LUMDO-634185 format. One line per field, with one value per residue: residue in three letters; x, y, z of N, C-alpha, C in turn. Coordinates in steps of 0.02 Angstrom, whole numbers, plus 50000, padded with zeros to 5 digits. Each point is the difference from the previous one (the first is absolute). Example, Ala and Ser with C-alpha at 12.3 -4.5 7.8 and 13.67 -1.06 7.14 Angstrom:
LUMDO-634185
aa = (ALA,SER)
npx = (50660,49982)
npy = (49716,50053)
npz = (50390,49964)
capx = (49955,50042)
capy = (50059,50059)
capz = (50000,50003)
cpx = (50045,49961)
cpy = (50060,50055)
cpz = (50000,50037)
This chain:
LUMDO-634185
aa = (MET,ASN,SER,GLU,THR,ARG,ALA,ALA,PRO,ALA,ALA,GLY,ALA,ALA,ASP,GLY,ARG,PRO,PRO,ARG,TRP,THR,GLY,LYS,PRO,VAL,ARG,ARG,LEU,THR,THR,GLY,GLU,LEU,ALA,GLU,ALA,LEU,GLU,TYR,LEU,GLU,ARG,HIS,ARG,PRO,ASP,ASP,ASP,VAL,LEU,GLY,ARG,ALA,LEU,ALA,GLY,GLU,PHE,ALA,ARG,ARG,THR,ALA,ALA,ALA,GLU,PHE,ALA,ARG,ARG,ALA,ALA,GLU,ARG,ALA,ARG,SER,ALA,ALA,ASP,ARG,SER,PRO,ALA,ASP,ARG,ASN,PRO,ALA,ALA,GLY,PRO,ASP,GLY)
npx = (56197,49959,50059,49952,50018,49953,50042,49976,50054,50046,49959,50029,50006,49992,49993,49971,49958,49978,49944,49958,49963,50063,49986,49950,49962,49960,49974,50064,49990,50026,49948,50041,50023,49938,49984,50050,49984,49934,50023,50040,49954,49961,50047,50016,49945,49976,50045,50016,49959,50037,50058,49989,49972,50054,50040,49974,49996,50061,50018,49964,50022,50062,49997,49974,50047,50046,49974,49995,50062,50016,49968,50028,50057,49986,49980,50051,50036,49971,50002,50063,49999,49963,49947,49987,49966,50055,50032,49954,49972,49988,50063,49993,49980,49965,50015)
npy = (56536,49963,50009,50033,49953,49961,49948,49985,50036,49960,49977,49941,49935,49982,49944,50056,49945,50007,50032,49949,50056,50021,50026,49989,49966,50050,49963,49998,50063,49980,49991,49967,49973,49995,49976,49960,49981,49998,49971,49962,49988,49990,49965,49961,49978,50046,50024,49942,50041,49985,49993,50056,50022,49973,50020,50062,50002,49971,50041,50050,49977,49991,50059,50026,49968,50014,50058,50002,49970,50042,50049,49980,49992,50058,50025,49969,50022,50058,49992,49977,50054,50027,49988,49939,50000,50023,49955,49955,50056,49998,49971,50041,49972,49967,50062)
npz = (54036,50035,50030,50035,50043,49983,50010,50061,50020,50006,50049,49989,50009,50064,49968,49972,50010,49937,50011,50021,50011,50007,49941,50043,49952,49992,49951,50001,50021,50060,50040,50037,49942,49984,50062,50001,49941,50023,50056,49964,49956,50051,50027,49945,49975,50038,49960,50012,49969,49947,50032,50032,49940,49967,50048,50008,49933,49995,50043,49970,49941,50029,50031,49943,49964,50049,50002,49935,49998,50046,49972,49939,50034,50024,49939,49976,50049,49996,49936,50009,50043,49955,50036,49975,50057,50023,49963,50017,50024,49934,50008,50049,50059,49953,49978)
capx = (49997,50004,50039,49982,49964,49933,49994,50039,50063,50001,49998,50060,49992,50055,50058,50023,49964,49935,49941,49983,49955,50027,50010,49947,49942,49952,49956,50035,50014,49953,49966,50052,50047,49964,49995,50071,50020,49961,50027,50064,49982,49974,50060,50058,49985,49926,49980,49993,49927,49985,50014,49953,49935,50000,50005,49935,49945,50007,49989,49930,49968,50008,49963,49928,49993,50006,49938,49950,50009,49982,49925,49971,50012,49953,49931,50000,49997,49939,49954,50011,49979,49925,49968,49965,49934,50012,50015,49937,49947,49939,50006,49972,50050,50025,50046)
capy = (49936,49994,49941,49978,49939,50003,49955,50026,49965,49955,50034,49981,49966,50011,49963,50029,49973,50032,49964,49945,50020,50037,49962,49955,50031,50017,49946,49944,50020,49977,50053,50031,50036,50059,50049,50025,50046,50061,50040,50027,50054,50058,50038,50018,50019,50014,50027,49946,49984,49940,49944,50006,49977,49930,49966,50009,49963,49928,49990,50005,49944,49938,50007,49988,49929,49961,50012,49962,49928,49991,50001,49939,49942,50006,49981,49928,49968,50013,49960,49931,49991,50002,49932,49994,50033,50074,50012,49994,49993,49968,49930,49976,49976,49935,50010)
capz = (50021,50074,50021,50067,50005,50027,50058,50058,50010,50055,50062,50038,50064,50048,49975,49936,49942,49986,50025,49955,49948,49947,49938,49984,49972,50053,50012,50035,50070,50052,50031,50041,49957,49974,50054,50010,49941,50007,50052,49972,49949,50033,50033,49960,49930,50001,49935,49950,49999,49962,50041,50058,49981,49985,50062,50039,49965,50011,50072,50007,49967,50041,50063,49984,49984,50059,50039,49964,50014,50069,50008,49968,50041,50057,49975,49986,50065,50027,49962,50018,50070,50005,49993,49938,50001,49994,49929,49960,50051,49973,50004,50065,50048,49978,49943)
cpx = (50009,50039,49987,49960,49933,49989,50038,50061,49997,50004,50065,49987,50063,50062,50026,49967,49934,49943,49980,49954,50029,50010,49945,49943,49949,49954,50031,50019,49948,49964,50045,50050,49966,49997,50069,50017,49962,50029,50066,49987,49973,50056,50049,49979,49925,49981,49993,49927,49986,50011,49955,49931,49998,50006,49935,49944,50004,49986,49926,49962,50007,49961,49927,49987,50000,49934,49941,50001,49984,49924,49965,50008,49955,49930,49997,49995,49932,49944,50005,49978,49930,49971,49962,49932,50008,50014,49938,49941,49939,50000,49973,50052,50030,50044,49966)
cpy = (49996,49937,49976,49934,50008,49961,50032,49961,49956,50041,49988,49977,50013,49961,50021,49971,50037,49961,49947,50025,50037,49956,49951,50039,50011,49945,49937,50015,49970,50061,50039,50041,50062,50057,50033,50047,50065,50045,50032,50056,50064,50041,50028,50030,50022,50030,49945,49971,49934,49940,49997,49973,49927,49957,50003,49962,49926,49983,49999,49943,49936,50002,49989,49926,49959,50013,49961,49929,49985,50000,49942,49939,50003,49982,49925,49961,50010,49957,49926,49984,49996,49927,49997,50035,50077,50017,49997,49992,49969,49925,49969,49967,49929,50004,50003)
cpz = (50075,50018,50070,49998,50033,50062,50056,50010,50065,50068,50040,50068,50042,49973,49934,49941,49990,50026,49950,49943,49940,49939,49985,49967,50058,50015,50034,50072,50044,50030,50046,49965,49970,50054,50011,49943,50001,50053,49979,49952,50033,50035,49952,49928,49997,49931,49946,49997,49962,50041,50060,49986,49985,50064,50039,49968,50013,50073,50015,49971,50041,50064,49987,49985,50062,50044,49965,50018,50073,50008,49969,50043,50062,49979,49990,50068,50031,49967,50021,50074,50008,49992,49932,50001,49996,49927,49957,50051,49972,50006,50066,50041,49977,49937,49938)
């Protein structure tokens, strides 16, 4: 039986309190907390593959989702900025 915990122990802030991300489910961590947890894990627990993969996967998913949303917003702005004739060239200059 393995009594070792799978989660990274608290990194310990300067004031002695653990970081905000300890004890939170991975999906509830902010992007900043995910980055902080990944940095901690790399320094202190590089052998914890399970937690490392979970954190990295969630970070990648969020990064990809944010990039997709940014590109979709750019496309929407670009489409809204075009004139009606640009959107439907067959309509002619009078719409």
